[in-house]
Each structure stands twice: as C-alpha cells, then as structure tokens.
N, C-alpha and C positions, 0 to 999 in steps of 0.2 A: 696504148696511148688514152682509150676512154676509160679504162676501168680503175684512173685513178679519178677521172672528171666525175663519175657519175656520183660517188659520196661529197664530194664535193660541191657539186650544183643540190644536190636534193636531203644532202646531212645537215648536219651539226655546224660546218661551215656557213651556209648559208642561213639556217636559223640563225645563228650568232650575228653574223654582218648583218643581217637585215635589221632585226631588234635592233643593233647598234647604230647603225644608219636612221632607222627610224623614231629612236630615242634622242640624238642627236639633234637630229631635224626639227623636232618639237622646242627642245631645249635652247637652240642657236635661232631659232624661227626661219628654216631656210624649207619651205616647201621639197625643193627640189629634191633635197635628202631626204626626207619624209617619201616622197615617191620613189626613189630608187630603191629606198629597202621595201616601201611598196611589192614593188616588182621583184624581187630579189625572194620576198617569201611566197611568191606563186608557184614556182617548183617544191618546196615543201611543204606545202599545202596540198598541195594537187597528190605528192605521193602520199600524205599521212588521209586524205580523203580514201585510199584504199581500205586503211583500217579503222579511221572515223570518223563517221558522214559528216560530223559537223565541222568537219575541218577544213571543208570545200568552201565556208562561209567566213574565214579568218582574214581574208585578205581583202574583203570588203569593211573589214573593220579599219585596215592597214592602211588603205585607198581614202574610207572615210577620214582617218586621222590625217593624211597629207592632205585634204583637203579644209578641215577644220584649219589646220597651220597655216594656207594659204589665206582664210579670212580673219587669221588672229586670233582664235580660239583656242589659247592655249590648255586650257582645262578640259574644253572636250576632246582638243587631240590626246591628252593621257589617260583619259575616262577611255575613250577608244581604244588604245593601246593596254589596256587591263588586261580585257580575256585573253588577249596573245598571247603575253607575258604569262597568264595564269597557265594556260594549257599548254605552253611551249615550257616550262616550269616542270608541271605537272608530268609531263613525257620523259624528261631531262631525269626527274625523279624514280618515274618508272625504269626505265634504261640503268640510270646506276643502281639501283637497287635489285635488280633482277638476279636471281641464286642460280648456279652454274650446275648441274647435274649433271 
C-alpha cells in the first residue's frame, strides 16, 4: 500500500499541489491556503535536501509567504514564492531533459 504513497507524498504531486495551494492562497488572499501549501512542501523539500543542501530553507520562504498573506502584503508573498518556483522549475527541467543511457 505504501508503494504508491511515497511518490505522492515526496514527489511531483506534492510539489505541484503545494505550489498551487500557495499561489491560490496568495491570489485569493487566504493565508490558510498558503499555510497548507507550505506544510505540503515540507516533505519534498526534506527529500530534496539529501541532494541539494539549499532545499532545506525552501519551506521557510513558503511559510514567510503565508505570513505575508496574513498581513495583507501580497507583493511580498509573491516575491517570497519566486525562489521556490524557480528551484522547482529548475529541478523539473533537469528531470524532463535527463538522457536515458
């Protein structure tokens, strides 16, 4: 049963869901959605931390973004999501362009 849960919790479904919830929370100005997105991003960031040392700090950006939404600072919340979006996009690019040998 856990064979299909591990990729869901630590893989791309969790990353996409967390980014989607965080961005929806920012755009709709609901800090709870942003907070749920930040919590969902903890597991993928923990997993990526074994490969990239900087990914342990990524959830801090997400939690900071949720805090900025709760204070009504949408521009700051979006700015705090930029590193997460860039690194997730970069990792996605690496995965999609890897060559099979």
